[in-house]
N, CA and C of each residue as an Amber inpcrd file, in Angstrom:
protein
   675
  49.8670000 -14.3140000  70.8220000  50.4850000 -13.4450000  69.8240000
  49.5280000 -13.2680000  68.6430000  49.5120000 -12.0680000  68.0900000
  48.6580000 -11.7320000  66.9560000  49.5230000 -11.3550000  65.7560000
  49.0900000 -11.7860000  64.5830000  49.7880000 -11.4830000  63.3410000
  48.9350000 -10.5190000  62.5190000  49.5200000  -9.3930000  62.1360000
  48.8300000  -8.4020000  61.2980000  49.5840000  -8.3220000  59.9820000
  48.9060000  -8.7220000  58.9150000  49.5270000  -8.8190000  57.5940000
  49.0090000  -7.6890000  56.7050000  49.9260000  -6.9240000  56.1560000
  49.5590000  -5.8020000  55.3000000  49.8050000  -6.1160000  53.8240000
  48.8430000  -5.7490000  53.0030000  49.0770000  -5.6010000  51.5750000
  49.9390000  -4.3450000  51.4060000  50.5050000  -4.1380000  50.2160000
  51.3670000  -2.9710000  49.9960000  50.6830000  -1.9340000  49.0930000
  50.5580000  -2.2310000  47.7990000  49.9850000  -1.2620000  46.8550000
  48.5180000  -0.9900000  47.1740000  48.1890000   0.2680000  47.3990000
  46.8080000   0.6340000  47.6940000  46.4490000   0.5450000  49.1590000
  47.3460000  -0.0270000  49.9660000  47.1100000  -0.1570000  51.4090000
  48.1200000   0.6540000  52.1960000  49.4000000   0.3350000  52.0230000
  50.4470000   1.1090000  52.6780000  50.9320000   2.2570000  51.7990000
  51.0700000   2.0060000  50.4930000  51.6010000   3.0410000  49.6020000
  50.6330000   3.3330000  48.4640000  50.6580000   4.5770000  48.0130000
  49.8330000   4.9930000  46.8830000  50.6990000   4.9490000  45.6270000
  50.6310000   3.8390000  44.9510000  51.4870000   3.5970000  43.7880000
  50.7330000   3.6680000  42.4770000  49.4920000   4.1810000  42.5040000
  48.6690000   4.0590000  41.3100000  49.2460000   4.7850000  40.1100000
  49.8490000   5.9510000  40.2960000  50.3940000   6.6660000  39.1420000
  51.5530000   5.9120000  38.5110000  52.4080000   5.3330000  39.3400000
  53.5150000   4.5240000  38.8400000  52.9890000   3.2900000  38.0960000
  52.0040000   2.6350000  38.6700000  51.4510000   1.4240000  38.0650000
  50.8170000   1.7340000  36.7170000  50.0030000   2.7790000  36.6630000
  49.3120000   3.1270000  35.4120000  50.3150000   3.5550000  34.3460000
  51.3050000   4.3460000  34.7280000  52.3190000   4.7840000  33.7600000
  53.1100000   3.6060000  33.2170000  53.5240000   2.7000000  34.0970000
  54.2720000   1.5210000  33.6560000  53.4180000   0.6400000  32.7490000
  52.1330000   0.5260000  33.0640000  51.2400000  -0.2820000  32.2380000
  51.0780000   0.3530000  30.8640000  50.9190000   1.6710000  30.8240000
  50.8210000   2.3670000  29.5410000  52.0510000   2.0900000  28.6800000
  53.2260000   2.1530000  29.2880000  54.4720000   1.9420000  28.5460000
  54.5980000   0.4940000  28.0750000  54.1670000  -0.4420000  28.9090000
  54.2560000  -1.8500000  28.5360000  53.3890000  -2.1560000  27.3260000
  52.1590000  -1.6560000  27.3320000  51.2600000  -1.9060000  26.2050000
  51.7510000  -1.1770000  24.9520000  52.2550000   0.0440000  25.1240000
  52.7720000   0.7960000  23.9780000  53.9640000   0.0770000  23.3450000
  54.7910000  -0.5570000  24.1620000  55.9680000  -1.2650000  23.6550000
  55.5860000  -2.4110000  22.7250000  54.3610000  -2.9010000  22.8540000
  53.8830000  -3.9880000  22.0010000  52.8170000  -3.5120000  21.0160000
  52.7160000  -2.1950000  20.8550000  51.7900000  -1.6410000  19.8750000
  50.3360000  -1.8540000  20.2130000  50.0350000  -1.9350000  21.5000000
  48.6670000  -2.1950000  21.9420000  48.0780000  -0.9710000  22.6330000
  46.7690000  -0.8130000  22.5120000  46.0790000   0.2550000  23.2330000
  46.0890000  -0.0710000  24.7160000  46.4620000   0.9000000  25.5240000
  46.5540000   0.6750000  26.9660000  45.1680000   0.5590000  27.5880000
  45.0340000  -0.2610000  28.6080000  43.7610000  -0.3090000  29.3340000
  43.5220000   0.9990000  30.0680000  42.2750000   1.2340000  30.4330000
  41.9360000   2.4560000  31.1620000  42.5070000   2.3990000  32.5670000
  42.6000000   3.5710000  33.2080000  43.0650000   3.6190000  34.6040000
  42.1970000   2.7290000  35.4900000  40.8840000   2.7770000  35.2840000
  39.9820000   1.9640000  36.1050000  40.2630000   0.4760000  35.9180000
  40.5210000   0.0650000  34.6810000  40.8240000  -1.3410000  34.4210000
  42.1290000  -1.7430000  35.1050000  43.1260000  -0.8770000  35.0260000
  44.4110000  -1.1870000  35.6430000  44.2680000  -1.2990000  37.1530000
  43.5870000  -0.3490000  37.7730000  43.4570000  -0.3790000  39.2340000
  42.6310000  -1.5680000  39.7030000  41.7570000  -2.0720000  38.8350000
  40.9280000  -3.2110000  39.2360000  41.7380000  -4.4810000  39.4200000
  42.9230000  -4.5550000  38.7980000  43.7230000  -5.7800000  38.8850000
  44.9290000  -5.6220000  39.8220000  45.0910000  -4.4490000  40.4350000
  46.1890000  -4.2600000  41.3840000  46.0340000  -5.2600000  42.5260000
  47.1210000  -5.9170000  42.8600000  47.0870000  -6.9410000  43.9020000
  47.3040000  -8.3290000  43.3480000  46.9170000  -8.5350000  42.0900000
  47.1790000  -9.8120000  41.4480000  48.6500000  -9.9020000  41.0740000
  49.1640000 -11.1140000  40.9610000  50.5010000 -11.2820000  40.4210000
  50.5090000 -10.7950000  38.9710000  51.6750000 -10.3350000  38.5190000
  51.7340000  -9.6070000  37.2550000  51.1750000 -10.3760000  36.0690000
  51.6010000 -11.5930000  35.8770000  51.1370000 -12.3080000  34.6830000
  49.6420000 -12.5890000  34.7680000  49.1520000 -12.8830000  35.9550000
  47.7050000 -13.0560000  36.1410000  46.9730000 -11.7680000  35.8080000
  47.5350000 -10.6420000  36.2470000  46.9270000  -9.3410000  35.9500000
  46.9110000  -9.0710000  34.4540000  48.0080000  -9.3710000  33.7830000
  48.0730000  -9.1400000  32.3370000  47.0420000  -9.9840000  31.6010000
  46.8630000 -11.1950000  32.0290000  45.8600000 -12.0510000  31.3900000
  44.4570000 -11.4670000  31.5520000  44.2210000 -10.8320000  32.6760000
  42.9170000 -10.2140000  32.9050000  42.7240000  -8.9670000  32.0460000
  43.8280000  -8.2850000  31.7240000  43.7380000  -7.0290000  30.9740000
  43.7360000  -7.2360000  29.4600000  44.4290000  -8.2830000  29.0060000
  44.5230000  -8.5160000  27.5560000  43.2090000  -9.0940000  27.0580000
  42.6490000  -8.4460000  26.0700000  41.3490000  -8.8880000  25.5630000
  41.4770000 -10.0830000  24.6200000  42.5740000 -10.1720000  23.8960000
  42.7830000 -11.2620000  22.9480000  44.2260000 -11.7620000  23.0600000
  44.4270000 -13.0230000  22.7000000  45.7580000 -13.6300000  22.6690000
  46.4860000 -13.5250000  24.0220000  45.7690000 -13.7970000  25.0910000
  46.3690000 -13.6680000  26.4170000  47.5590000 -14.6130000  26.5900000
  47.4610000 -15.8220000  26.0380000  48.5570000 -16.7720000  26.1940000
  49.8430000 -16.2600000  25.5660000  49.7190000 -15.5990000  24.4160000
  50.8990000 -15.1120000  23.7080000  51.4220000 -13.8070000  24.2790000
  50.5490000 -12.9760000  24.8010000  50.9360000 -11.6210000  25.1880000
  51.2250000 -11.4260000  26.6710000  50.6670000 -12.2690000  27.5280000
  50.8040000 -12.0270000  28.9700000  52.2670000 -12.0140000  29.4020000
  53.0390000 -12.9630000  28.9300000  54.4500000 -13.0250000  29.3080000
  55.2480000 -11.8200000  28.8490000  55.2230000 -11.4860000  27.5380000
  55.9540000 -10.3100000  27.0610000  55.4970000  -9.0060000  27.7100000
  54.1910000  -8.8560000  27.9510000  53.6990000  -7.6420000  28.6040000
  54.2010000  -7.5590000  30.0500000  54.2660000  -8.7000000  30.7050000
  54.7890000  -8.7300000  32.0800000  56.2260000  -8.2430000  32.1160000
  57.0480000  -8.7400000  31.1990000  58.4510000  -8.3220000  31.1700000
  58.5790000  -6.8440000  30.8110000  57.7390000  -6.3660000  29.8890000
  57.7790000  -4.9480000  29.5180000  57.3600000  -4.0680000  30.6880000
  56.3830000  -4.5230000  31.4450000  55.9380000  -3.7690000  32.6240000
  57.0490000  -3.7020000  33.6630000  57.7010000  -4.8330000  33.9240000
  58.7870000  -4.8470000  34.8920000  59.8880000  -3.8730000  34.5020000
  60.2370000  -3.8590000  33.2060000  61.2890000  -2.9610000  32.7300000
  60.8640000  -1.5040000  32.8730000  59.6040000  -1.2150000  32.5440000
  59.1070000   0.1560000  32.6500000  59.0740000   0.6170000  34.0990000
  58.6450000  -0.2580000  34.9870000  58.5630000   0.1140000  36.3930000
  59.9540000   0.3360000  36.9690000  60.9030000  -0.5200000  36.5730000
  62.2790000  -0.3570000  37.0430000  62.8410000   0.9860000  36.5900000
  62.5860000   1.3530000  35.3300000  63.0610000   2.6410000  34.8260000
  62.4330000   3.8020000  35.5960000  61.1330000   3.6990000  35.8740000
  60.4560000   4.7530000  36.6230000  61.0250000   4.8820000  38.0350000
  61.3440000   3.7490000  38.6220000  61.8670000   3.7590000  39.9920000
  63.2330000   4.4490000  40.0670000  63.9900000   4.4150000  38.9650000
  65.3030000   5.0590000  38.9510000  65.2280000   6.5450000  38.5930000
  64.0560000   7.0060000  38.1890000  63.9260000   8.3680000  37.6830000
  63.3520000   9.3120000  38.7270000  63.3240000  10.5970000  38.3880000
  62.7320000  11.5970000  39.2760000  61.2170000  11.4410000  39.3500000
  60.6450000  10.6640000  38.4370000  59.1990000  10.4220000  38.4510000
  58.7980000   9.4230000  39.5280000  59.7780000   8.7940000  40.1770000
  59.4710000   7.7870000  41.1880000  58.7510000   8.4370000  42.3670000
  57.4990000   8.0810000  42.5180000  56.7170000   8.6800000  43.5890000
  55.7190000   7.6420000  44.0930000  56.0800000   6.9680000  45.1690000
  55.2050000   5.9760000  45.7930000  55.0550000   6.3330000  47.2700000
  54.2630000   7.3620000  47.5750000  54.1710000   7.8280000  48.9610000
  53.3840000   6.8670000  49.8430000  53.7400000   6.8480000  51.1160000
  52.9130000   6.1630000  52.1010000  51.5980000   6.9090000  52.2500000
  50.5230000   6.1660000  52.4610000  49.2410000   6.8180000  52.7370000
  49.3040000   7.5020000  54.1000000  48.5260000   8.5660000  54.2920000
  48.5330000   9.2750000  55.5720000  48.2440000   8.3290000  56.7470000
  49.0740000   8.4070000  57.7460000  48.8850000   7.5900000  58.9440000
  49.5100000   6.2140000  58.8860000  50.0270000   5.8080000  57.7210000
  50.5540000   4.4480000  57.5870000  51.7840000   4.2320000  58.4610000
  52.7330000   5.1410000  58.3980000  53.9710000   4.9650000  59.1550000
  53.7000000   4.9680000  60.6560000  52.8460000   5.8780000  61.1130000
  52.5210000   5.9400000  62.5390000  51.8450000   4.6500000  62.9960000
  50.9650000   4.1020000  62.1550000  50.2840000   2.8540000  62.5060000
  51.2830000   1.7010000  62.6040000  52.2180000   1.6350000  61.6570000
  53.2390000   0.5880000  61.6950000  54.1150000   0.7270000  62.9330000
  54.4590000   1.9510000  63.2710000  55.2870000   2.1780000  64.4560000
  54.5660000   1.7480000  65.7350000  53.2870000   2.0900000  65.8340000
  52.5180000   1.7080000  67.0200000  52.4390000   0.1880000  67.1490000
  52.1080000  -0.4820000  66.0440000  51.9250000  -1.9280000  66.0890000
  53.2400000  -2.6600000  66.3150000  54.3070000  -2.1930000  65.6840000
  55.5900000  -2.8750000  65.8380000  56.1540000  -2.7020000  67.2440000
  55.6320000  -1.7290000  67.9870000  56.0690000  -1.5200000  69.3570000
  55.3190000  -2.3690000  70.3790000  54.2940000  -3.1040000  69.9280000
  53.5140000  -3.9320000  70.8360000  54.1660000  -5.2980000  71.0180000
  54.0940000  -5.8220000  72.2330000  54.6840000  -7.1230000  72.5140000
  53.7880000  -8.2800000  72.0800000  52.5120000  -7.9760000  71.8280000
  51.5810000  -9.0460000  71.4660000  51.2660000  -9.0610000  69.9760000
  52.0470000  -8.3560000  69.1680000  51.7900000  -8.2560000  67.7300000
  53.0740000  -8.4710000  66.9430000  52.9760000  -9.2570000  65.8830000
  54.0320000  -9.3160000  64.8730000  53.4110000  -8.8880000  63.5490000
  54.2190000  -8.2560000  62.7160000  53.7320000  -7.7200000  61.4530000
  54.2350000  -8.5420000  60.2760000  53.4260000  -8.5650000  59.2280000
  53.8030000  -9.2630000  58.0080000  53.3500000  -8.5080000  56.7810000
  53.8250000  -8.9550000  55.6370000  53.4370000  -8.4100000  54.3430000
  53.0210000  -9.5640000  53.4410000  51.9570000  -9.3530000  52.6850000
  51.5450000 -10.2820000  51.6270000  51.1960000  -9.4320000  50.4150000
  51.9920000  -9.5220000  49.3700000  51.8500000  -8.5910000  48.2540000
  52.0540000  -9.2610000  46.9070000  51.3950000  -8.7130000  45.9050000
  51.6120000  -9.1430000  44.5350000  52.8930000  -8.5960000  43.9450000
  53.5880000  -7.7440000  44.6870000  54.8810000  -7.2440000  44.2450000
  55.9320000  -8.3540000  44.2700000  57.0240000  -8.1210000  43.5680000
  58.1790000  -8.9970000  43.6580000  58.9670000  -8.6560000  44.9140000
  59.8910000  -9.5330000  45.2820000  60.7710000  -9.2370000  46.4150000
  61.5890000  -7.9780000  46.1390000  62.0280000  -7.8140000  44.8950000
  62.7800000  -6.6100000  44.5350000  61.9310000  -5.3590000  44.7450000
  60.6590000  -5.4390000  44.3630000  59.7770000  -4.3000000  44.5480000
  59.5560000  -3.9670000  46.0100000  59.3940000  -5.0030000  46.8350000
  59.2160000  -4.7800000  48.2760000  60.4710000  -4.1480000  48.8700000
  61.6270000  -4.6540000  48.4740000  62.8800000  -4.0950000  48.9980000
  63.0240000  -2.6260000  48.6210000  62.5900000  -2.2650000  47.4170000
  62.6620000  -0.8620000  46.9880000  61.7880000   0.0240000  47.8660000
  60.6050000  -0.4710000  48.2200000  59.7100000   0.2840000  49.0970000
  60.3040000   0.3880000  50.5030000  60.8890000  -0.6920000  50.9730000
  61.5330000  -0.6700000  52.2900000  62.6460000   0.3740000  52.3270000
  63.4290000   0.4230000  51.2560000  64.5190000   1.4080000  51.1850000
  63.9660000   2.8270000  51.1040000  62.9490000   3.0060000  50.2670000
  62.3950000   4.3400000  50.0310000  61.8510000   4.9620000  51.3120000
  61.1760000   4.1470000  52.1270000  60.5010000   4.6740000  53.3180000
  61.1400000   4.2080000  54.6320000  62.3020000   3.5810000  54.5440000
  63.0170000   3.1250000  55.7370000  62.1240000   2.2500000  56.6200000
  61.5750000   1.2080000  56.0160000  60.6600000   0.3150000  56.7320000
  61.3220000  -0.9810000  57.1830000  62.5940000  -1.1310000  56.9550000
  63.2780000  -2.3670000  57.3130000  63.1730000  -2.6370000  58.8210000
  63.0530000  -3.9210000  59.1520000  63.0580000  -4.3370000  60.5470000
  61.7010000  -4.3760000  61.2030000  60.6660000  -3.9370000  60.5070000
  59.3360000  -3.9170000  61.1250000  58.5460000  -5.2040000  60.9000000
  58.9130000  -5.9860000  59.8980000  58.0800000  -7.1210000  59.4860000
  58.7750000  -8.4510000  59.7600000  58.0460000  -9.3220000  60.4700000
  58.5940000 -10.6340000  60.8120000  58.5080000 -11.6070000  59.6500000
  57.5990000 -11.3700000  58.7200000  57.4220000 -12.2520000  57.5710000
  57.0160000 -11.4130000  56.3630000  57.6160000 -11.7080000  55.2250000
  57.3180000 -10.9910000  53.9880000  57.0780000 -12.0210000  52.8890000
  55.8610000 -12.0580000  52.3930000  55.4690000 -12.9990000  51.3430000
  55.1910000 -12.2170000  50.0530000  55.8040000 -12.6600000  48.9550000
  55.6960000 -11.9400000  47.6880000  55.2460000 -12.8640000  46.5600000
  54.9910000 -12.2380000  45.4110000  54.5660000 -12.9870000  44.2300000
  55.6620000 -13.8860000  43.6890000  56.9040000 -13.6730000  44.1140000
  57.9980000 -14.5250000  43.6340000  57.8300000 -15.9770000  44.0580000
  57.1730000 -16.1790000  45.1920000  57.1540000 -17.5170000  45.8050000
  55.7750000 -18.1470000  45.9420000  54.7330000 -17.4460000  45.5000000
  53.3800000 -17.9440000  45.7490000  52.4630000 -17.7180000  44.5510000
  51.3830000 -18.5040000  44.4670000  50.3580000 -18.2220000  43.4640000
  49.7270000 -16.8530000  43.7280000  49.1010000 -16.3120000  42.7110000
  48.4790000 -14.9960000  42.8370000  47.3400000 -15.0010000  43.8560000
  47.1810000 -13.8830000  44.5460000  45.9520000 -13.6800000  45.3060000
  44.7820000 -13.9050000  44.3400000  43.6400000 -14.4120000  44.8170000
  43.2540000 -14.6590000  46.2060000  43.6430000 -16.0290000  46.7620000
  44.5280000 -16.7580000  46.0770000  45.0280000 -17.9970000  46.6590000
  45.5640000 -17.6960000  48.0640000  45.2630000 -18.5320000  49.0540000
  45.6460000 -18.2290000  50.4450000  47.0980000 -18.5190000  50.7780000
  47.9080000 -18.9130000  49.7960000  49.2700000 -19.3540000  50.0690000
  50.1140000 -18.3660000  50.8410000  50.0220000 -17.0830000  50.4870000
  50.8430000 -16.0810000  51.1710000  50.5020000 -15.9940000  52.6510000
  49.2220000 -15.9710000  52.9520000  48.7950000 -15.8490000  54.3520000
  49.1300000 -17.1210000  55.1200000  48.8970000 -18.2600000  54.5070000
  49.2210000 -19.5240000  55.1770000  50.7160000 -19.6150000  55.4750000
  51.5410000 -19.1570000  54.5350000  52.9880000 -19.1750000  54.7550000
  53.3890000 -18.2250000  55.8750000  52.7580000 -17.0520000  55.9220000
  53.0570000 -16.0860000  56.9850000  52.6650000 -16.6400000  58.3470000
  51.5260000 -17.3180000  58.4040000  51.0740000 -17.9280000  59.6530000
  52.0510000 -19.0150000  60.0990000  52.4650000 -19.8520000  59.1510000
  53.3970000 -20.9310000  59.4900000  54.7470000 -20.3810000  59.9210000
  55.1970000 -19.3250000  59.2620000  56.5150000 -18.7610000  59.5530000
  56.5720000 -18.1150000  60.9320000  55.4630000 -17.5320000  61.3580000
  55.4360000 -16.8320000  62.6460000  54.9040000 -17.6940000  63.7820000
  54.2580000 -18.8140000  63.4510000  53.7240000 -19.6920000  64.4810000
  52.4650000 -19.1700000  65.1370000  51.7860000 -18.2300000  64.5020000
  50.5540000 -17.6550000  65.0470000  49.3610000 -18.4850000  64.5760000
  48.3630000 -18.6310000  65.4190000  47.1570000 -19.3560000  65.0300000
  46.4080000 -18.5880000  63.9350000  45.8150000 -19.2920000  62.9650000
  45.1060000 -18.6040000  61.8800000  44.0550000 -17.6120000  62.3660000
  43.3350000 -17.9880000  63.4250000  42.2790000 -17.0980000  63.9140000
  42.8230000 -15.8480000  64.6030000  44.1300000 -15.8260000  64.8620000
  44.7400000 -14.6390000  65.4500000  45.5340000 -13.8490000  64.4010000
  45.2660000 -14.1540000  63.1370000  45.8840000 -13.4120000  62.0300000
  44.8440000 -12.5130000  61.3740000  45.2680000 -11.3270000  61.0020000
  44.3880000 -10.3700000  60.3300000  45.0980000  -9.8170000  59.1090000
  44.3870000  -9.7990000  57.9880000  44.9150000  -9.2200000  56.7500000
  44.3040000  -7.8430000  56.5510000  45.1590000  -6.8550000  56.2810000
  44.7180000  -5.4880000  55.9920000  44.9610000  -5.2420000  54.5120000
  43.9060000  -4.9570000  53.7540000  44.0900000  -4.7750000  52.3200000
  43.0190000  -3.9150000  51.6880000  43.2720000  -3.5170000  50.4440000
  42.3680000  -2.5990000  49.7500000  41.6040000  -3.2610000  48.6220000
  41.8250000  -4.5740000  48.3840000  41.1620000  -5.2240000  47.2570000
  40.3590000  -6.4380000  47.7040000  39.4340000  -6.8280000  46.8450000
  38.6620000  -8.0440000  47.1090000  39.5760000  -9.2610000  47.1450000
  40.6820000  -9.2120000  46.3970000  41.6290000 -10.3350000  46.4020000
  42.2180000 -10.5350000  47.7960000  42.5040000  -9.4300000  48.4960000
  43.0340000  -9.5210000  49.8570000  42.0110000 -10.1310000  50.8000000
  40.7670000  -9.6860000  50.6870000  39.7250000 -10.1760000  51.5790000
  39.4830000 -11.6670000  51.3650000  39.4010000 -12.0750000  50.1010000
  39.1650000 -13.4810000  49.7890000  40.3450000 -14.3510000  50.2200000
  41.5520000 -13.8420000  50.0390000  42.7520000 -14.5580000  50.4620000
  42.7390000 -14.7940000  51.9710000  42.4020000 -13.7510000  52.7210000
  42.3690000 -13.8650000  54.1750000  41.3610000 -14.9080000  54.6320000
  40.1600000 -14.8240000  54.1090000  39.1040000 -15.7380000  54.5350000
  39.4430000 -17.1810000  54.1770000  40.0640000 -17.3690000  52.9970000
  40.4320000 -18.7230000  52.5760000  41.4970000 -19.3300000  53.4800000
  42.3130000 -18.4810000  54.1060000  43.3690000 -18.9580000  55.0060000
  42.8980000 -19.0670000  56.4460000  41.6470000 -18.7130000  56.7220000
  41.1350000 -18.7750000  58.0840000  41.4670000 -17.5680000  58.9220000
  41.8920000 -16.4750000  58.2680000  42.2590000 -15.2460000  58.9750000
  41.1220000 -14.2280000  58.9030000  41.2190000 -13.1970000  59.7370000
  40.2940000 -12.0800000  59.6630000  40.6790000 -11.1650000  58.5020000
  39.7190000 -10.3700000  58.0420000  39.9720000  -9.4610000  56.9280000
  39.4580000  -8.0640000  57.2690000  40.3350000  -7.0760000  57.1470000
  39.9590000  -5.6800000  57.3300000  40.2730000  -4.9430000  56.0350000
  39.2770000  -4.2560000  55.5020000  39.4680000  -3.4980000  54.2760000
  39.8320000  -2.0540000  54.5710000  40.4670000  -1.4100000  53.5910000
  40.7590000   0.0220000  53.7030000  40.0870000   0.7490000  52.5410000
  39.4780000   1.8750000  52.8590000  38.6820000   2.5780000  51.8680000
  39.4330000   3.5700000  51.0170000  40.7620000   3.6580000  51.1980000
  41.5400000   4.6370000  50.4230000  42.2690000   3.9870000  49.2490000
  42.0170000   2.7080000  49.0230000  42.7430000   1.9980000  47.9690000
  42.0040000   1.9260000  46.6580000  42.0650000   0.7530000  46.0000000
  41.6920000   0.6540000  44.6000000  40.4020000  -0.1050000  44.3160000
  39.7680000  -0.7020000  45.3350000  38.4840000  -1.3640000  45.1360000
  37.4260000  -0.6940000  46.0180000  36.1750000  -0.6420000  45.5470000
  35.1040000   0.0390000  46.2990000  34.8100000  -0.6330000  47.6430000
  34.3590000   0.1750000  48.5920000  34.0450000  -0.3310000  49.9330000
  33.0320000  -1.4660000  49.9010000  31.9900000  -1.3060000  49.0830000
  30.9450000  -2.3260000  49.0570000  31.4760000  -3.6530000  48.5130000
  32.4330000  -3.5870000  47.5900000  33.0310000  -4.8200000  47.0680000
  33.8830000  -5.4980000  48.1380000  34.5860000  -4.6920000  48.9410000
  35.3900000  -5.2600000  50.0300000  34.5020000  -5.9770000  51.0460000
  33.3960000  -5.3460000  51.3910000  32.4720000  -5.9560000  52.3570000
  31.8900000  -7.2510000  51.8070000  31.5240000  -7.2420000  50.5320000
  30.9580000  -8.4420000  49.9200000  31.9690000  -9.5760000  49.8460000
  33.2470000  -9.2180000  49.7740000  34.3050000 -10.2290000  49.6660000
  34.7560000 -10.7570000  51.0230000  34.2120000 -10.1860000  52.1200000
  34.5240000 -10.7390000  53.4310000  35.1480000  -9.8040000  54.4300000
  35.3030000  -8.5170000  54.0730000  35.8550000  -7.5640000  55.0430000
  34.9040000  -7.4190000  56.2190000  35.4200000  -7.5450000  57.4340000
  34.5770000  -7.3910000  58.6130000  34.3400000  -5.9300000  58.9510000
  35.2440000  -5.0820000  58.4830000  35.0900000  -3.6370000  58.6140000
  35.9330000  -3.0120000  57.5120000  35.5200000  -1.8410000  57.0410000
  36.3090000  -1.0950000  56.0620000  36.6900000   0.2400000  56.6930000
  37.9850000   0.4820000  56.8350000  38.4810000   1.6870000  57.4900000
  38.4490000   2.8700000  56.5320000  38.2570000   4.0610000  57.0810000
  38.3350000   5.2730000  56.2770000  39.6450000   6.0160000  56.5050000
  40.3960000   5.6330000  57.5640000  41.6920000   6.2550000  57.8460000
  42.4900000   5.2960000  58.7270000  43.8040000   5.3690000  58.6350000
  44.6560000   4.4940000  59.4440000  44.4500000   4.6960000  60.9410000
  43.9700000   5.8610000  61.3520000  43.7320000   6.1040000  62.7740000
  42.7000000   5.1350000  63.3550000  41.8760000   4.5330000  62.4940000
  40.8310000   3.6180000  62.9510000  41.3350000   2.1830000  63.1250000
  42.5550000   1.9210000  62.6850000  43.0480000   0.5410000  62.6660000
  43.2300000  -0.0330000  64.0660000  43.7990000   0.7320000  64.9820000
  44.0780000   0.2100000  66.3230000  42.8120000  -0.2800000  67.0130000
  41.7550000   0.5090000  66.9160000  40.5040000   0.1230000  67.5760000
  39.9140000  -1.1360000  66.9420000  39.9900000  -1.2200000  65.5970000
  39.4480000  -2.3960000  64.9110000  40.2190000  -3.6540000  65.2980000
  41.5330000  -3.5390000  65.3680000  42.3470000  -4.6900000  65.7490000
  42.1320000  -5.0690000  67.2110000  42.0400000  -4.0800000  68.0730000
  41.8680000  -4.3480000  69.5000000  40.5750000  -5.1180000  69.7450000
  39.5190000  -4.7680000  69.0210000  38.2540000  -5.4840000  69.1710000
  38.4310000  -6.9550000  68.8020000  39.1880000  -7.2030000  67.7460000
  39.4540000  -8.5830000  67.3260000  40.3110000  -9.3130000  68.3570000
  41.3530000  -8.6640000  68.8520000  42.2390000  -9.2910000  69.8400000
  41.4620000  -9.6800000  71.1000000  40.6150000  -8.7730000  71.5610000
  39.8430000  -9.0370000  72.7770000  38.8410000 -10.1750000  72.5570000
  38.2350000 -10.1970000  71.3700000  37.2740000 -11.2540000  71.0680000
  37.9560000 -12.6210000  71.0850000  39.1240000 -12.7120000  70.4850000
  39.8400000 -13.9890000  70.4410000  40.3390000 -14.3760000  71.8350000
  40.7660000 -13.3900000  72.6140000  41.2550000 -13.6840000  73.9620000
  40.1510000 -14.2320000  74.8570000  38.9030000 -13.8410000  74.5750000
  37.7840000 -14.2600000  75.3960000  37.3010000 -15.6700000  75.0480000
  37.7720000 -16.1980000  73.9330000  37.2870000 -17.5180000  73.5080000
  37.9090000 -18.6350000  74.3370000
């Protein structure tokens, strides 16, 4: 059996506009200048308070907590409004359908989102029932700590070497390698291809249509061992 673990933001869904808008509102609520879009996208994938500490230039200990709560409130408001727009990337749903239909594959999620955030995405895109394990920031240290992947491996009973993490950030790649799993990067997300490769991605995809072939090569290699 093979375990394929997906990141969410920047991998399955394009949430950058929601993230940047919520971040702008959070910083404005505390009278602070908002970080640039590039700065915000650079920390996508980290758990919220860890991300805030990376973005706050001064007084991180005092501000990270309040900014985290302000961001959560802003994102919740956006999710209830007509501005809520977190589309799946092209080919994502078809790829999930193909993989979930295989008898030798189980799917998982490892995300810096909260469980509430994951449930909202599941509802929005009708993704319920596809994932055997869902690991969120509610229960684990921030990426690149390997806790999420290790928990997914333990929960599904799959060998670490038969687990693959699909993600768009260096945090995903480092997390996968630290857990003994394979790492596949995606080039449509929030970190540059060269950074993904340097962080341990064995291949960086340019479209979801390339995922099946990349995974099959890994499955065959492990089966031959």
